[in-house]
N, C-alpha and C positions, 0 to 999 in steps of 0.2 A: 256151257260149261258154268257151273258155280264157281264164284272166286271165293277163297278163302285167306285168312290170315297168312298161311304159309305163301301164298301167291304175290304179296305186296313186295318182298324184296327183289322178285323178279321183275315186276313191273318198274320198280325204282331204277333198276338196272338198265332196263330197255329205254327208259326216259333219258338216263345219262349217255347212252349210246346214240341217241337221236340228235341230242344237243351236240355232242362232239362231232357228230359228222357234219352239222350245220345245214341239216335239210332244208329246203324252201317250202314254205306255204303257199300254194299257188290257188288263187281263187278263181271260180268260174260261175257265171250267171246262167241259169238254166230257166226254160219255160216250165210252167206248172205240169204240162204232159211230161216232157222230159224227166222232170224232178220224181213225178209219182212213177214212172217206169223205173228210174235208176234205184228207188228204195221199195219197190213193190214187196219184196219180201220182209220188209220191216213195218210192222203195223204201227209203231208209235210215230214213226217219221212220216208215214203217210196221213196220220192223223193231223199231225203238225201242219203239213204241207196243204191239206185239205182245209184247214181253219183259216189260213192266210188270206188277207183281204185280196180282192180281184186284181189290184194294180201292185201287190207287194211284190218286191224284187227277190227273187229266190236264189240264194247262192250256195255254193259248196266250196270246201277247202280240201286240198289233196296234199298230202305229206309223203314224201318218198314214192316208192313205186307202187305201194299195196294198201294205202289207206286214204279213204275219201269219206267227208261227213257232211252232212246237212249243217251249215253255220252261217250266220249273218256276219260273224267277225266284228271288229278287225282283229288281225293278228301281226305279230312282228314279221318282218320279211322273211327271215330264216330262223331256225332253231339255234344257230350259233350265237344269236344275240342274248341268249338266256344263260351263258357260260358263268356268270358271276352270281346268278340268282341262288338264293337257298330253299330247297324244297325238300319235302318229305312225304312219301305216301304212307298215311298214318294208320287208316283203318278202313274195314268195310261193313256195311250192315245193310238190313232191308229196308226199302222204302217203297210206299204204294205209288203207283204211276200218278203223276200230279198231285201227290198227297192226299188222294181220296182213298178211304179204306174200302171202297166198293170195287176199286180197280186192283189189277194185278199186282201182286209184290213182286217188285224188282230188287237190284242191288244198286248200292251207292258207294263210290269209293272216294274217301275224303284225302285230300291232298292240301297240306300246309305249304304256301309258297310266299317268298318275301324278296325284296330287292337284293338283299345280301344274306351271305351265310352267318353273318354275326347275328342279324336280326332273327334268323330262323332258330339259332342257338339260344337266344334270350327267350323266345316264345316256348320253346320246348321245356326250358327250365321253369318257365312260368306255369305251365300246364303240370309239371311234375308237382310243383308246390300246391296247386290248384287242387289235385286229385286228392291230395293229403287232407283237404277240406271239403271235399265233395259233401254237400248237404244231405244227400241220400245216404251215403255211408254214415255220416254223424248222427243223422235223424234215427237210424237204426240201432246203432252203438249206444245212444244216449237216452233212448226210449221216448222219443219226441213225437214221431209220427209214423203211419204205415198206410199203405195203399193196397187195397185188395182187388184181385181180378173180378170180383164181384162189384166192384164200383171204380172201374179205371178212371184216374185223373180226377178222384174226389178222395181227398185225404181224410184219414181218421187220426185225430189228435189223441196221443196217448196221454197219461197223468202227467208226464213231466212237460211234454209239449204244451199241454192246456194250461198248465200253471205259467209257462213262459206268456203264451197268448193271452191270458188274463191280465198279467202284469203289463203287458204292452198296450192292452185296452185301457187299463186303468192310466198308464202314463198319457195316452191320446186323449182321454175325456179331461185329464186335468189341464192340458195345454190348450184344448179348444174351449174350455169354459173361461179360461183366463183371457183367450182371445176374443171373447164375446159371442160365442156360438151358443145356440140352443140345439138341442138334439132331439131326432125324430126316429120313428121307426115304420117303414112303409110295407105293404103286403108283399108276400114272396112270388104271388102271381096275379095277373091282371088281365082284362079280356083284350080281344083281338082288336076292338075299336080304338083302344087307346094306343096301341102299338102302331097301328095304321096312321093315327093322328101324328104321333111322334116322329114318324119316318122309319122306325125301325122295322117295321114289318116288309117295307120295299127293300131296304138296304141290308138288312141282318137276318132275315127270317131263318136262312139255312142254317144259322148258328144258335138259334132258339128252340128250347123244348115245348112242345105244345100238347094240348090235351082237350078233352071236350068235357063238359059239364051241363047236363039238360039241355043238350043242342046248341050250348054256347062255346065257343071256342077261347081258350085262355092261353097264356104262355108265361112260364116262370121267367122272371125277369133277368134279362142279361145285363142291364144297367139300372141305376137308381134314378136317374134324371126325371122320368115321366111321373114317378110317385112323389118326387119333390115338388114338381110342378102343381100336382093334385093338392098337395098340403097347402101350397100358396093359394090356390084359387078356391079354397074351401070358404075363405071370408074376403071381405072388402078390405082393402090396405090403403092407408094414408102415405103420403110422402113422408110424413113425419117418423114413420117406423123405420126409414131407411138409414143406414144400411141395414137389413134384416139377414143376419147370417145364421145359416141351417145347416147342421151336420148329421150325417147318418153314417152307421156301420152297417151297410146292407150285405147280405148274403146274394150273390147272383151266381148264375148258371150259364155257361157257354159252351156250345159243342165244340170241341176242338178234335180233329183227326187225331186217331190213336197213335198214329206214327209221329205225331208232334209232341206228345205228352212227355213231361221230364220233370220227375220229382215234384217239388212244390213251384217250380219256376213256370211250367206250362201245365195248367190243370182245367178241369171242367166245372169246378165250383171254388168261389173264394169270397172273402169279405171285402168288399170294395169301401174304402174310406172317402166318402162323398160330402162334399160341402156346395150348397147353392145360396149364392148370395144375391139378394135383390137390392138393387142400389139405383141412385139417380145418376145420369150421364156426368154430373159434376163430381161424382164420388168415384169414378173409374179408377183413376189414377192411384188415388190414396188406398183404395180397396186392394188393387193389384200389388201394390207395395206392402200391404198387410199380409196377403196371402205369401208373396215372396219371402217375407220375413220368417213366417211360420215355417215354410218349407226349409228355409235356411236352418233355423233352430232345431227342427226335427231330424233333418238328414245329418247334422253335424254330430248328433249324438251317437250315430251308427257308423259314421266315417263315410258316407256316402260321397262320391265326386259326381256332379251332375253337369248338365248344360241344358240350354232352351232351345226350343224350336218354335218359331212364330210362323203360323199358317195363316195365309190370307185368302178371303174369299176371291173367287172370280167375280168380275163386275156383275155379270149377268145374275149370279146368285144374290148379290148385295142388293140389287134392284128388286129381285123377287121378293126378298125379306123385308124390304123397305127400311133397310138398316144404314144404307149410305157408307160412309167411311169413317162413321163415328169412333169406333173404339181404336182403329190402327194407330192415329197419332199418339193416343194416350198409352198405348202398349208399348210403342216404339221409344217413346219418351222415358217411360220407366225402365225399359230394358236397357236402354243405353247407359244408365247409371249402375247396372250390375256388372260386377267384375266376373263375367262368365262367358264361355263361347256361345254365341248365338247364331242359329242357322235359320234363315228365312226360307219357308217353305211356300211356294206359290201355288202348288195344288192342293186342294183340298179334300179331306178324308169324308167322302160319303155324305151323310147328312149332318156332319157335326158343326158345320158352319165355321167362322172365323175362331181361330183357338190358339192358346199358348200351352206348350207341353214341356215338361221338364223330363229328360232321360238320365237315369242314374246308372252308375258302374260302381258296385261293391268292390271292396279290397279283394284281390286273388279271386274275382268272379270266375265260375267254372268256364264258362264260354267265352270270357272275354269280350262279351258284346254288351253296348249298353240297352236297357230294358226301359220301355216307357214306365214310368213311375207316378208321375202326376199329370192330369190335365187340369191345367190352371184356370183357362178362361174358355167358355163356350158360349157365344152370344146367341145361339140359335135357339135353344130348348125352349126358351119363354115365348118366342115368337111363333113357333109351331103349334104351340098350345094355347096361344091368345091370352097371354097374362097381362092383368089390367091394374092400374093403381088409380088413386084419386089424387090428383095434383091441387096446389093452393086454389086454383081457379075452378075447381070441381070438375074438370075435364078428364075422360078417360085416356090414359096414355099406357104405353108398354112400360 
C-alpha cells in the first residue's frame, strides 16, 4: 500500500496509542540462518543481513503482539517512557533504496521528534518561518535561477541572479586581493593519471563525470586542488616566496543522486571558492590565523553562524605521508584562541588528510542543519603530488 499525506494523521494516532499502552520493546538475537528465514519475504532486509560481517550480532525488536523488525538498537525499555516527548509525523516522499537512483523507488516517512513538546512547537514555528524564505520559492519569484529537467542539479542563473552572483564575485575578489592572494584559473577537465595520483580516482570516482578523447580518459574536475598543485609545480619556488597565497573560483562537477538534489543547496555543478597556500612550517600558525580572520570577515557580512571541526590523521596515515604530527599543535594552538565551538574529529575523510573545516548555519536555514562551508586546511594534497621548494641550503623539501 502506498502511503499518502492523508495517512499521516492515522500513523500519528497509532503512535500515541502505542505510547499510552506502554508496550515493551523486546530484543532477541538470531542466527544468520534464522534471520534470513524470518525476513525471507523482504528483499531489503535479506540484503542487509547478507552483507553483515560473519561475526556480526543480528538482533530484532518486537513491539506488542504483531510487530517485529530487524534492528541493532538500542531502544528504551518500553514505549511509556516517551510520554513527555514531542513528535509529529510530518511528511512522506519517494526515496531510492540506499540513495541510488538505479535501485527501486521506495517511500520515506519523516517524523520530527524532540525531548519535549515545547521543543517540538518551537521547531514547527521555525519551519513555518523558514518555508516563507525557501530559496527555491524566492529564486523563482525574484527571477534569480531555474533548474531544468534537461540538466538536473545544474542551475541556470537568470539575469537578476547573475547580477547578484557577479556582485558577490566582485566582493570576493576585492577581499582576497586585499588579503594578499593571487588568482588563477585551471582547466575544467584533466586526464585520469592526475586523478589517480591525487587519490580522487580511488576514493571519489563514482562521483566524477568521465569521458574519452583519442583513447585517453579524462574527468571533469570535482575539486580544484590537483589543478592548483600543477600550477605550483610548473616552476621552481624559493622559500623566499612564501607564504604564496593562490585563489581560484573554479567550477566543479560532482555526481549526486537525483533523490538528494535540493535547489542550490545540493547540486551537481557549482563554483568552488578555493585557496591554496604554500608556506613554511614556521608560517602555519600565522597563515591559519589569517584564513580564520578572512572567514570571520566574509561570513559576518552574511550573518553566518559557524563552528569548526578539526580532523586528525590516523597515525598510520601520518607515517605513510611522512608528515609526523607537525600541523596538529599549530592548529590546536590557534583554534584554542577562537571563540567558537570546536569539534575534534578523529576519523579521517577518505584521502583528504588532516584538515580543519568550518560548518555554517544560515539564519532560518530551511533544513536547520549545518552545512560544510569551508575546508580551511588540508595538508595532504601537496604530499600526494610531490610538491617541492628550494630552501636556503638549496635542499628540496615539501
